[in-house]
Structure formats: structure tokens, C-alpha cells
TIDREN-207941 format. One record per residue: residue in three letters; residue number from 1; x negated, y, z of N, C-alpha, C in turn. Coordinates in steps of 0.05 Angstrom, whole numbers, padded with zeros to 5 digits. Example, Ala and Ser with C-alpha at 12.3 -4.5 7.8 and 13.67 -1.06 7.14 Angstrom:
BEGIN
{"ALA", 1, {-00264, -00114, 00156}, {-00246, -00090, 00156}, {-00264, -00066, 00156}},
{"SER", 2, {-00257, -00045, 00142}, {-00273, -00021, 00143}, {-00258, 00001, 00157}},
END
This chain:
BEGIN
{"MET", 1, {00071, -00269, -00245}, {00072, -00242, -00240}, {00051, -00224, -00248}},
{"ASN", 2, {00039, -00201, -00263}, {00021, -00193, -00270}, {00006, -00179, -00249}},
{"SER", 3, {-00020, -00164, -00257}, {-00027, -00150, -00236}, {-00021, -00130, -00221}},
{"ARG", 4, {-00006, -00111, -00246}, {00011, -00094, -00229}, {00021, -00101, -00206}},
{"PHE", 5, {00048, -00119, -00214}, {00066, -00124, -00188}, {00050, -00138, -00166}},
{"ASN", 6, {00020, -00145, -00173}, {00004, -00157, -00145}, {00002, -00127, -00140}},
{"LYS", 7, {-00007, -00102, -00144}, {-00014, -00084, -00129}, {00006, -00074, -00117}},
{"GLU", 8, {00025, -00076, -00124}, {00055, -00055, -00118}, {00061, -00080, -00087}},
{"ILE", 9, {00051, -00104, -00091}, {00061, -00120, -00061}, {00040, -00108, -00042}},
{"GLU", 10, {00013, -00111, -00050}, {00000, -00100, -00034}, {00009, -00074, -00020}},
{"SER", 11, {00014, -00054, -00040}, {00026, -00024, -00030}, {00046, -00031, -00014}},
{"VAL", 12, {00067, -00043, -00020}, {00084, -00047, 00003}, {00074, -00055, 00028}},
{"ASN", 13, {00057, -00078, 00031}, {00044, -00086, 00052}, {00032, -00068, 00068}},
{"THR", 14, {00021, -00053, 00052}, {00000, -00038, 00067}, {00017, -00008, 00076}},
{"GLN", 15, {00035, -00005, 00069}, {00061, 00016, 00073}, {00071, 00005, 00107}},
{"LEU", 16, {00071, -00019, 00111}, {00090, -00040, 00127}, {00076, -00035, 00150}},
{"VAL", 17, {00053, -00041, 00140}, {00023, -00045, 00166}, {00023, -00009, 00178}},
{"ARG", 18, {00025, 00014, 00162}, {00017, 00036, 00160}, {00045, 00046, 00190}},
{"MET", 19, {00072, 00038, 00179}, {00090, 00040, 00190}, {00094, 00025, 00225}},
{"GLY", 20, {00080, 00005, 00223}, {00082, -00014, 00241}, {00056, 00001, 00273}},
{"ALA", 21, {00041, 00006, 00252}, {00023, 00030, 00270}, {00026, 00050, 00286}},
{"LEU", 22, {00050, 00066, 00272}, {00064, 00092, 00273}, {00089, 00080, 00299}},
{"THR", 23, {00095, 00061, 00293}, {00111, 00057, 00319}, {00095, 00043, 00338}},
{"GLU", 24, {00071, 00031, 00347}, {00063, 00025, 00361}, {00059, 00052, 00374}},
{"ALA", 25, {00038, 00066, 00365}, {00041, 00098, 00374}, {00059, 00111, 00390}},
{"LEU", 26, {00080, 00111, 00382}, {00106, 00120, 00393}, {00106, 00111, 00416}},
{"VAL", 27, {00110, 00076, 00423}, {00119, 00063, 00445}, {00094, 00071, 00467}},
{"GLN", 28, {00066, 00063, 00450}, {00056, 00079, 00472}, {00049, 00099, 00489}},
{"ASP", 29, {00060, 00128, 00475}, {00056, 00143, 00484}, {00085, 00156, 00496}},
{"ALA", 30, {00108, 00141, 00489}, {00135, 00139, 00503}, {00126, 00139, 00531}},
{"ILE", 31, {00106, 00109, 00533}, {00113, 00100, 00559}, {00093, 00119, 00581}},
{"LYS", 32, {00066, 00126, 00559}, {00059, 00143, 00578}, {00073, 00168, 00591}},
{"ALA", 33, {00085, 00180, 00569}, {00102, 00206, 00583}, {00120, 00204, 00605}},
{"MET", 34, {00135, 00172, 00610}, {00147, 00163, 00627}, {00136, 00156, 00649}},
{"LEU", 35, {00117, 00150, 00648}, {00096, 00137, 00678}, {00087, 00151, 00684}},
{"ASN", 36, {00074, 00184, 00662}, {00061, 00198, 00681}, {00071, 00230, 00674}},
{"ALA", 37, {00095, 00230, 00678}, {00119, 00251, 00677}, {00105, 00271, 00665}},
{"ASN", 38, {00091, 00270, 00640}, {00089, 00282, 00615}, {00120, 00294, 00592}},
{"VAL", 39, {00117, 00316, 00607}, {00155, 00326, 00586}, {00136, 00335, 00560}},
{"ALA", 40, {00120, 00345, 00556}, {00104, 00354, 00523}, {00098, 00328, 00508}},
{"LEU", 41, {00092, 00307, 00520}, {00082, 00281, 00506}, {00108, 00267, 00490}},
{"ALA", 42, {00132, 00273, 00510}, {00159, 00254, 00503}, {00173, 00276, 00496}},
{"ARG", 43, {00163, 00302, 00485}, {00179, 00315, 00462}, {00166, 00316, 00444}},
{"GLU", 44, {00137, 00307, 00434}, {00118, 00300, 00418}, {00135, 00277, 00402}},
{"VAL", 45, {00144, 00250, 00416}, {00145, 00225, 00417}, {00168, 00233, 00394}},
{"ILE", 46, {00193, 00249, 00411}, {00218, 00247, 00393}, {00215, 00274, 00364}},
{"ARG", 47, {00197, 00286, 00370}, {00196, 00299, 00343}, {00177, 00275, 00323}},
{"ARG", 48, {00157, 00263, 00335}, {00142, 00240, 00310}, {00168, 00216, 00297}},
{"ASP", 49, {00193, 00223, 00315}, {00206, 00186, 00307}, {00212, 00199, 00267}},
{"GLN", 50, {00216, 00215, 00267}, {00220, 00226, 00231}, {00204, 00215, 00211}},
{"GLU", 51, {00173, 00210, 00230}, {00153, 00198, 00215}, {00157, 00166, 00204}},
{"VAL", 52, {00176, 00156, 00232}, {00182, 00126, 00215}, {00206, 00126, 00206}},
{"ASP", 53, {00228, 00135, 00206}, {00247, 00138, 00193}, {00230, 00145, 00159}},
{"ASP", 54, {00225, 00159, 00166}, {00215, 00171, 00131}, {00197, 00139, 00116}},
{"ALA", 55, {00189, 00122, 00134}, {00175, 00105, 00126}, {00193, 00084, 00121}},
{"GLU", 56, {00211, 00076, 00137}, {00224, 00058, 00130}, {00237, 00063, 00104}},
{"ASN", 57, {00249, 00091, 00102}, {00263, 00101, 00079}, {00249, 00088, 00047}},
{"GLN", 58, {00229, 00091, 00054}, {00207, 00104, 00029}, {00206, 00065, 00029}},
{"ILE", 59, {00193, 00051, 00044}, {00195, 00028, 00035}, {00217, 00009, 00029}},
{"THR", 60, {00233, 00020, 00042}, {00263, -00001, 00032}, {00263, 00004, 00001}},
{"SER", 61, {00263, 00038, -00003}, {00272, 00040, -00026}, {00255, 00026, -00053}},
{"PHE", 62, {00228, 00027, -00046}, {00207, 00016, -00070}, {00212, -00019, -00064}},
{"THR", 63, {00219, -00030, -00049}, {00228, -00058, -00047}, {00250, -00070, -00059}},
{"ILE", 64, {00267, -00058, -00058}, {00290, -00057, -00085}, {00292, -00054, -00102}},
{"LYS", 65, {00265, -00030, -00106}, {00256, -00034, -00139}, {00239, -00046, -00154}},
{"LEU", 66, {00228, -00062, -00133}, {00202, -00083, -00146}, {00220, -00106, -00149}},
{"LEU", 67, {00246, -00112, -00125}, {00258, -00140, -00126}, {00276, -00136, -00153}},
{"ALA", 68, {00288, -00113, -00164}, {00303, -00110, -00193}, {00286, -00112, -00213}},
{"ILE", 69, {00268, -00108, -00211}, {00248, -00100, -00237}, {00235, -00130, -00242}},
{"ASN", 70, {00229, -00140, -00219}, {00203, -00161, -00221}, {00223, -00187, -00221}},
{"GLN", 71, {00240, -00190, -00208}, {00253, -00216, -00207}, {00231, -00231, -00192}},
{"PRO", 72, {00215, -00224, -00173}, {00197, -00244, -00155}, {00211, -00270, -00152}},
{"VAL", 73, {00186, -00300, -00147}, {00206, -00318, -00142}, {00184, -00327, -00113}},
{"ALA", 74, {00187, -00356, -00103}, {00165, -00361, -00082}, {00163, -00346, -00060}},
{"GLY", 75, {00128, -00343, -00055}, {00127, -00326, -00029}, {00127, -00298, -00038}},
{"ASP", 76, {00124, -00279, -00066}, {00134, -00258, -00067}, {00165, -00251, -00056}},
{"LEU", 77, {00180, -00268, -00066}, {00214, -00258, -00060}, {00207, -00267, -00037}},
{"ARG", 78, {00193, -00284, -00014}, {00204, -00294, 00018}, {00182, -00265, 00029}},
{"PHE", 79, {00173, -00257, 00016}, {00151, -00234, 00025}, {00169, -00202, 00030}},
{"LEU", 80, {00179, -00197, 00003}, {00200, -00176, -00007}, {00227, -00182, 00011}},
{"SER", 81, {00242, -00197, 00019}, {00265, -00205, 00029}, {00259, -00208, 00060}},
{"ALA", 82, {00230, -00208, 00075}, {00225, -00205, 00095}, {00228, -00172, 00108}},
{"VAL", 83, {00210, -00167, 00082}, {00215, -00127, 00091}, {00230, -00121, 00102}},
{"PHE", 84, {00253, -00125, 00089}, {00276, -00102, 00096}, {00284, -00116, 00129}},
{"ARG", 85, {00279, -00133, 00139}, {00285, -00149, 00167}, {00267, -00127, 00178}},
{"LEU", 86, {00243, -00127, 00167}, {00212, -00126, 00188}, {00222, -00087, 00189}},
{"VAL", 87, {00224, -00078, 00172}, {00224, -00045, 00182}, {00237, -00041, 00197}},
{"THR", 88, {00270, -00052, 00187}, {00294, -00045, 00214}, {00284, -00051, 00233}},
{"ASP", 89, {00273, -00067, 00245}, {00269, -00077, 00273}, {00246, -00056, 00282}},
{"LEU", 90, {00226, -00045, 00260}, {00203, -00026, 00275}, {00220, 00004, 00274}},
{"GLU", 91, {00230, -00001, 00266}, {00255, 00028, 00267}, {00268, 00028, 00287}},
{"ARG", 92, {00281, 00003, 00296}, {00298, 00009, 00323}, {00274, 00007, 00346}},
{"VAL", 93, {00251, -00003, 00344}, {00235, 00000, 00363}, {00226, 00025, 00363}},
{"ALA", 94, {00221, 00037, 00340}, {00223, 00068, 00347}, {00238, 00090, 00358}},
{"ASP", 95, {00262, 00077, 00360}, {00289, 00095, 00365}, {00287, 00088, 00399}},
{"LEU", 96, {00274, 00067, 00404}, {00281, 00059, 00431}, {00263, 00075, 00449}},
{"ALA", 97, {00233, 00075, 00427}, {00209, 00089, 00437}, {00229, 00129, 00449}},
{"VAL", 98, {00238, 00130, 00433}, {00253, 00157, 00436}, {00270, 00156, 00455}},
{"ASN", 99, {00286, 00127, 00458}, {00305, 00144, 00489}, {00285, 00130, 00508}},
{"LEU", 100, {00261, 00124, 00510}, {00246, 00124, 00533}, {00224, 00153, 00544}},
{"ALA", 101, {00230, 00162, 00522}, {00220, 00191, 00520}, {00238, 00207, 00535}},
{"TRP", 102, {00263, 00207, 00523}, {00285, 00225, 00537}, {00290, 00218, 00568}},
{"ARG", 103, {00292, 00197, 00577}, {00293, 00193, 00597}, {00266, 00195, 00618}},
{"ALA", 104, {00242, 00193, 00602}, {00216, 00215, 00616}, {00222, 00249, 00625}},
{"ILE", 105, {00240, 00261, 00596}, {00245, 00280, 00612}, {00271, 00285, 00627}},
{"ALA", 106, {00285, 00265, 00620}, {00312, 00274, 00645}, {00308, 00258, 00676}},
{"ILE", 107, {00290, 00241, 00681}, {00274, 00242, 00713}, {00258, 00274, 00712}},
{"ASN", 108, {00240, 00281, 00701}, {00220, 00304, 00710}, {00238, 00329, 00714}},
{"GLU", 109, {00255, 00334, 00695}, {00277, 00357, 00691}, {00297, 00358, 00700}},
{"GLU", 110, {00312, 00331, 00706}, {00338, 00333, 00713}, {00349, 00324, 00740}},
{"ILE", 111, {00332, 00307, 00747}, {00335, 00291, 00772}, {00325, 00307, 00796}},
{"ALA", 112, {00341, 00306, 00819}, {00331, 00331, 00836}, {00312, 00306, 00865}},
{"ILE", 113, {00317, 00290, 00865}, {00306, 00278, 00885}, {00292, 00249, 00864}},
{"PRO", 114, {00264, 00251, 00858}, {00251, 00244, 00835}, {00240, 00213, 00859}},
{"ALA", 115, {00223, 00195, 00859}, {00225, 00172, 00873}, {00201, 00155, 00859}},
{"PRO", 116, {00181, 00141, 00867}, {00155, 00128, 00851}, {00167, 00100, 00843}},
{"PHE", 117, {00164, 00091, 00812}, {00167, 00071, 00798}, {00167, 00050, 00815}},
{"SER", 118, {00176, 00024, 00820}, {00169, 00005, 00826}, {00149, -00009, 00805}},
{"PRO", 119, {00121, -00025, 00820}, {00104, -00044, 00801}, {00128, -00045, 00777}},
{"LEU", 120, {00143, -00060, 00782}, {00153, -00077, 00757}, {00158, -00061, 00733}},
{"LEU", 121, {00163, -00039, 00742}, {00165, -00027, 00702}, {00144, -00018, 00695}},
{"PRO", 122, {00119, -00008, 00708}, {00091, -00015, 00693}, {00093, -00037, 00683}},
{"GLN", 123, {00095, -00060, 00689}, {00089, -00086, 00689}, {00100, -00091, 00656}},
{"MET", 124, {00125, -00079, 00658}, {00149, -00091, 00635}, {00128, -00071, 00614}},
{"ALA", 125, {00125, -00043, 00614}, {00109, -00031, 00596}, {00085, -00050, 00584}},
{"GLN", 126, {00069, -00054, 00602}, {00045, -00076, 00596}, {00050, -00089, 00571}},
{"THR", 127, {00076, -00108, 00590}, {00078, -00134, 00573}, {00095, -00121, 00542}},
{"ALA", 128, {00105, -00106, 00540}, {00115, -00088, 00509}, {00099, -00091, 00501}},
{"GLN", 129, {00079, -00066, 00508}, {00052, -00057, 00494}, {00037, -00080, 00478}},
{"GLU", 130, {00026, -00104, 00503}, {00019, -00124, 00482}, {00019, -00141, 00468}},
{"MET", 131, {00055, -00150, 00472}, {00078, -00156, 00447}, {00070, -00146, 00425}},
{"MET", 132, {00073, -00115, 00422}, {00073, -00102, 00406}, {00049, -00105, 00379}},
{"ALA", 133, {00022, -00104, 00404}, {-00002, -00103, 00393}, {-00006, -00128, 00379}},
{"THR", 134, {00002, -00149, 00389}, {-00002, -00184, 00379}, {00013, -00190, 00351}},
{"ALA", 135, {00040, -00173, 00360}, {00053, -00176, 00339}, {00044, -00161, 00307}},
{"LEU", 136, {00033, -00134, 00315}, {00017, -00123, 00288}, {-00009, -00141, 00276}},
{"ASP", 137, {-00021, -00153, 00296}, {-00050, -00164, 00289}, {-00030, -00192, 00273}},
{"ALA", 138, {-00006, -00207, 00284}, {00000, -00219, 00266}, {00012, -00221, 00240}},
{"LEU", 139, {00029, -00196, 00235}, {00028, -00187, 00212}, {00005, -00184, 00198}},
{"THR", 140, {-00015, -00170, 00210}, {-00036, -00160, 00193}, {-00049, -00190, 00177}},
{"GLN", 141, {-00056, -00207, 00191}, {-00063, -00227, 00189}, {-00051, -00249, 00179}},
{"ARG", 142, {-00030, -00253, 00173}, {-00007, -00280, 00174}, {-00011, -00296, 00189}},
{"ASN", 143, {-00015, -00292, 00213}, {-00024, -00307, 00235}, {00009, -00321, 00251}},
{"ASP", 144, {00016, -00346, 00245}, {00038, -00354, 00254}, {00033, -00360, 00281}},
{"GLN", 145, {00009, -00369, 00296}, {00007, -00375, 00320}, {00011, -00352, 00342}},
{"SER", 146, {-00003, -00327, 00329}, {-00003, -00303, 00344}, {00027, -00295, 00340}},
{"ALA", 147, {00038, -00292, 00329}, {00078, -00289, 00322}, {00086, -00315, 00341}},
{"LEU", 148, {00079, -00331, 00348}, {00096, -00349, 00362}, {00086, -00338, 00392}},
{"MET", 149, {00069, -00335, 00399}, {00063, -00319, 00424}, {00073, -00298, 00430}},
{"VAL", 150, {00078, -00279, 00414}, {00096, -00259, 00416}, {00119, -00262, 00426}},
{"CYS", 151, {00141, -00291, 00413}, {00165, -00295, 00416}, {00160, -00308, 00446}},
{"ARG", 152, {00147, -00319, 00447}, {00146, -00333, 00486}, {00143, -00318, 00506}},
{"SER", 153, {00123, -00288, 00494}, {00121, -00270, 00526}, {00146, -00262, 00521}},
{"ASP", 154, {00164, -00254, 00503}, {00194, -00246, 00514}, {00201, -00261, 00536}},
{"ASN", 155, {00201, -00283, 00539}, {00222, -00293, 00570}, {00197, -00282, 00584}},
{"GLU", 156, {00182, -00266, 00592}, {00165, -00264, 00614}, {00175, -00230, 00614}},
{"LEU", 157, {00184, -00215, 00594}, {00196, -00189, 00595}, {00221, -00192, 00606}},
{"ASP", 158, {00236, -00209, 00596}, {00254, -00217, 00611}, {00260, -00218, 00636}},
{"ARG", 159, {00249, -00238, 00644}, {00240, -00230, 00674}, {00239, -00212, 00694}},
{"LEU", 160, {00212, -00204, 00684}, {00214, -00177, 00700}, {00231, -00157, 00694}},
{"HIS", 161, {00248, -00158, 00668}, {00273, -00130, 00669}, {00294, -00152, 00692}},
{"ARG", 162, {00300, -00171, 00696}, {00320, -00177, 00712}, {00313, -00171, 00735}},
{"GLU", 163, {00288, -00177, 00754}, {00274, -00167, 00772}, {00281, -00134, 00777}},
{"HIS", 164, {00263, -00130, 00758}, {00269, -00095, 00766}, {00302, -00082, 00761}},
{"ARG", 165, {00315, -00099, 00746}, {00343, -00087, 00762}, {00356, -00088, 00775}},
{"LYS", 166, {00349, -00110, 00789}, {00359, -00120, 00816}, {00340, -00099, 00841}},
{"ALA", 167, {00319, -00102, 00835}, {00303, -00079, 00847}, {00321, -00056, 00862}},
{"MET", 168, {00331, -00043, 00826}, {00346, -00015, 00837}, {00369, -00008, 00847}},
{"ILE", 169, {00374, -00043, 00843}, {00400, -00029, 00850}, {00398, -00046, 00883}},
{"GLU", 170, {00379, -00050, 00894}, {00375, -00056, 00920}, {00369, -00032, 00931}},
{"LEU", 171, {00352, -00020, 00924}, {00346, 00010, 00934}, {00363, 00032, 00927}},
{"MET", 172, {00391, 00027, 00912}, {00403, 00055, 00906}, {00429, 00036, 00926}},
{"GLN", 173, {00429, 00015, 00934}, {00450, 00016, 00958}, {00431, 00018, 00985}},
{"LYS", 174, {00415, 00019, 00987}, {00400, 00031, 01019}, {00400, 00061, 01011}},
{"LYS", 175, {00391, 00076, 00990}, {00387, 00097, 00986}, {00405, 00119, 00969}},
{"PRO", 176, {00427, 00117, 00977}, {00452, 00133, 00954}, {00444, 00159, 00947}},
{"GLU", 177, {00422, 00164, 00953}, {00412, 00193, 00952}, {00394, 00188, 00927}},
{"LEU", 178, {00384, 00169, 00919}, {00369, 00160, 00897}, {00384, 00147, 00876}},
{"VAL", 179, {00409, 00149, 00874}, {00420, 00141, 00846}, {00416, 00155, 00825}},
{"PRO", 180, {00421, 00174, 00826}, {00409, 00189, 00793}, {00382, 00179, 00785}},
{"TRP", 181, {00360, 00180, 00799}, {00329, 00171, 00787}, {00334, 00137, 00787}},
{"GLY", 182, {00349, 00120, 00806}, {00353, 00097, 00796}, {00364, 00089, 00779}},
{"VAL", 183, {00389, 00105, 00765}, {00401, 00099, 00744}, {00377, 00098, 00714}},
{"GLU", 184, {00368, 00122, 00722}, {00344, 00133, 00703}, {00325, 00108, 00701}},
{"ALA", 185, {00312, 00103, 00717}, {00303, 00076, 00720}, {00305, 00051, 00716}},
{"ILE", 186, {00334, 00048, 00713}, {00340, 00024, 00701}, {00352, 00028, 00675}},
{"LEU", 187, {00361, 00048, 00661}, {00363, 00053, 00634}, {00334, 00051, 00621}},
{"ALA", 188, {00314, 00063, 00639}, {00279, 00065, 00626}, {00274, 00029, 00620}},
{"GLY", 189, {00278, 00008, 00646}, {00276, -00022, 00640}, {00289, -00031, 00612}},
{"ASN", 190, {00316, -00021, 00614}, {00333, -00039, 00589}, {00322, -00025, 00566}},
{"TYR", 191, {00319, -00008, 00563}, {00304, 00001, 00538}, {00276, -00017, 00531}},
{"LEU", 192, {00258, -00024, 00554}, {00236, -00036, 00553}, {00249, -00061, 00535}},
{"GLU", 193, {00269, -00075, 00549}, {00276, -00092, 00550}, {00285, -00099, 00520}},
{"ARG", 194, {00292, -00085, 00506}, {00302, -00082, 00486}, {00277, -00084, 00467}},
{"ILE", 195, {00265, -00061, 00465}, {00243, -00064, 00451}, {00222, -00095, 00448}},
{"GLY", 196, {00224, -00118, 00470}, {00219, -00131, 00471}, {00230, -00154, 00442}},
{"ASP", 197, {00252, -00155, 00453}, {00273, -00163, 00430}, {00269, -00159, 00402}},
{"HIS", 198, {00273, -00127, 00392}, {00260, -00130, 00365}, {00232, -00131, 00360}},
{"ILE", 199, {00210, -00131, 00376}, {00186, -00144, 00370}, {00186, -00175, 00368}},
{"THR", 200, {00208, -00187, 00388}, {00205, -00216, 00388}, {00214, -00223, 00349}},
{"ASN", 201, {00237, -00215, 00344}, {00242, -00210, 00321}, {00223, -00208, 00294}},
{"VAL", 202, {00206, -00194, 00304}, {00187, -00182, 00280}, {00166, -00208, 00285}},
{"GLY", 203, {00159, -00217, 00301}, {00149, -00254, 00309}, {00168, -00272, 00292}},
{"GLU", 204, {00182, -00275, 00294}, {00202, -00293, 00287}, {00200, -00289, 00243}},
{"GLU", 205, {00196, -00263, 00246}, {00202, -00260, 00216}, {00180, -00268, 00205}},
{"ILE", 206, {00147, -00262, 00227}, {00122, -00269, 00213}, {00126, -00299, 00202}},
{"ILE", 207, {00133, -00309, 00223}, {00132, -00345, 00225}, {00152, -00352, 00201}},
{"TYR", 208, {00167, -00340, 00189}, {00184, -00339, 00166}, {00163, -00335, 00146}},
{"LEU", 209, {00153, -00313, 00137}, {00130, -00309, 00118}, {00107, -00339, 00124}},
{"VAL", 210, {00099, -00343, 00136}, {00085, -00363, 00134}, {00089, -00386, 00138}},
{"ARG", 211, {00116, -00393, 00148}, {00119, -00415, 00140}, {00136, -00427, 00124}},
{"GLY", 212, {00161, -00411, 00119}, {00181, -00409, 00102}, {00204, -00419, 00121}},
{"GLU", 213, {00199, -00419, 00154}, {00227, -00429, 00167}, {00239, -00413, 00180}},
{"VAL", 214, {00258, -00405, 00179}, {00279, -00391, 00191}, {00286, -00411, 00223}},
{"ILE", 215, {00282, -00389, 00241}, {00284, -00397, 00268}, {00307, -00370, 00279}},
{"ARG", 216, {00305, -00353, 00272}, {00322, -00344, 00282}, {00354, -00355, 00290}},
{"HIS", 217, {00364, -00348, 00316}, {00388, -00363, 00325}, {00393, -00392, 00322}},
{"GLN", 218, {00365, -00409, 00317}, {00367, -00428, 00321}, {00352, -00441, 00344}},
{"GLU", 219, {00359, -00444, 00367}, {00347, -00453, 00396}, {00335, -00480, 00395}},
{"GLY", 220, {00341, -00501, 00374}, {00340, -00526, 00366}, {00306, -00523, 00359}},
{"LEU", 221, {00297, -00506, 00341}, {00278, -00501, 00334}, {00256, -00477, 00336}},
{"LYS", 222, {00267, -00464, 00355}, {00254, -00437, 00365}, {00230, -00444, 00379}},
{"TYR", 223, {00206, -00433, 00365}, {00185, -00432, 00384}, {00170, -00460, 00382}},
{"LYS", 224, {00178, -00480, 00363}, {00161, -00502, 00366}, {00138, -00496, 00349}},
{"THR", 225, {00113, -00515, 00351}, {00085, -00508, 00345}, {00095, -00533, 00316}},
{"PRO", 226, {00085, -00527, 00297}, {00089, -00545, 00267}, {00072, -00570, 00273}},
{"LEU", 227, {00077, -00596, 00264}, {00054, -00614, 00266}, {00043, -00620, 00242}},
END
């Protein structure tokens, strides 16, 4: 392939990393808005989601053009085919950040009897943010071991999610007046868990980029360290 094509590949990579950074910032701010009762920040998250949507559209269109014109092979083909799945998962993470922002607004403007969050929700938020940061570093550095750490971390996030949901249900059973707040807290936990799932998809795609190995939907191969 010629030098122009190599520059175009690098441009796609740069745009992808930028989209990841935009998405990470949305997740961080949505979590802050939810945990700190910051409605203004929540509304800002909702507004900024369009930036991620625009980035997805731009990257997808440019990648399709590169595939059609250059007909790449080997590593370049693997990268460009992976881009479609990566931007889809990043965009869905951003959408879930918006959902978190709406929960922050609902809790602070619509719930008559708010209550403190259980410690489990901030733990979930911290785990999701750590997964996101590690995934973006792995993407930038093409580090399959870091990507593997992301995938394995999802088990901890799932465990916290189950415990959080159980704790909220028990609280609502004991104090029915907190049901509206408890439902919103459960929804927030659900969104964090789904963020973890999509970040895990990103980690799996990075492993594909580095190793050429597809581990999605293959439990026997999943998260094994290569010999």
C-alpha cells in the first residue's frame, strides 16, 4: 500500500482514539453528575453526546471509503473491519452515559424522598471508569494484555451489579416510600453494568487487532493468555 493510504489509516486511528476520549469524558461526567447531584453537568453530558454521534458517523463513512478504494489485506483489513465494531461500542457507551445523566436529573428533580446511594454504586462507577481508561490505553498501545485485564474486570463489575440490585430490592421492601428512588438507583446500576459489557467488547476487539483471534462468543477461548 502507498504512503497516502498509510496516512489515511493513521487518520482513522487518530479519530478513533479521539472518539474514545470523548466517550470516556462523558462517562466520567455522567457519573459525577449522578453521585454529586449535579443537574447542570448532567444536562451538559446529554448535549455533548452529539459529538460522539458525529465522530461515529465520520469514522464509519471514511472507513467505508478506504475499504472500497484500496481493498486492503492482512493487518490493515483487520484494523478497518474492527473499526466498525469499535465505534459502535463506543457510541453505545456514550448513550449509556446519557442514560445515567437522565437518571441524575430524575433523582434530583422528580424524586420526593431521595436517599444516599449505597457504597456499591460508587464502586461500580469506579470499576467502569478504570475499565474504560485501561481499554483506551490498550487501544492506543495495541496492548492485548491490558485488553485482557479489561475483559476480566467485567466479572467484578457484574458481581457488584448483582449485589447492588439485591441491596436496593431489600431496601425497597423495608421502606416502600423509597421505591421511586430505589428504582432509579437500580436503573443507574444497570447502565453501569451495560457500560462494562460494551467496554469488554472493546477489549475483545483489541485482542482481535493484536492477535488476529476472535474470542467473542467463544467461552472456551475467552481470556486465555497465549502460549
